N, C-alpha and C positions, 0 to 999 in steps of 0.2 A: 431415587432421584430421577432416573430415566422415566419411570412410570409417571411421575408428576409432569414432566415435560410432554410426554405422550398425551396425557389428559388435556393439557392446555392446548396442544395442537388440534386434538379432536374437537374440543369446544370451539376453537376458532373456525375450523372447517365446517361445523354444523350451523354456525350463525349466518343469517341472511344479511347481506350488505348490498348497498346500492352500487351502481357502476362507479360513481364518483368516489365513494369511500374505498372501493377496491383499488382504483387507480391511485388514490392518495397513499394507501397502504403499500402498494408495490413501489411507488416512487420513493417513499421513506426507506423502504428496505434496500432498494438499489443504492440510494445515497449513503446509507449506513455501511453497506458492503464496500463500496468504492472508497469511502472515507477511511475505513479500517485498513484496507489494502494500501491506500496511499500513505497512511500513518506508518505502517510497518516498512514500506519502501523507503520513506524518508529516514527512518531509524537506521535502516541498513546502509543507505547512502552516506549518512553522517558518521557512521562508525569508521575509524581509521583502519583500513585493510592493509595499508602499506606504511612503512616507517616514514615519518615526516621529512627526514633528511633526503635530499635529492642526490643521487649518485652522479658524480661527474666523470664522464668518460672522455678522454681526449683522443683525438684522431686527426688525421690529415684530410683535407678536402673541404667540400662545401659544409658550412655550419660548424667548423672546428674553431672559429675565432670566438673570443669572449663577447663580441658585440651581440646584444640582444638577450643576454642571459641574466 
């Protein structure tokens, strides 16, 4: 399987392309990479890492009242 990918990369590197085609290829590759990274980041951010219940701690002083909660 790795040999197959190596052959595909070798064929791609041997092919002559114009500057415009090369820039299009690089642009699509960068968009693909950033899209995949963003997708996994969104999955990580969407997963609940903390319990949904908020722990209430009572104390004296600034912010101890129920106003604004």
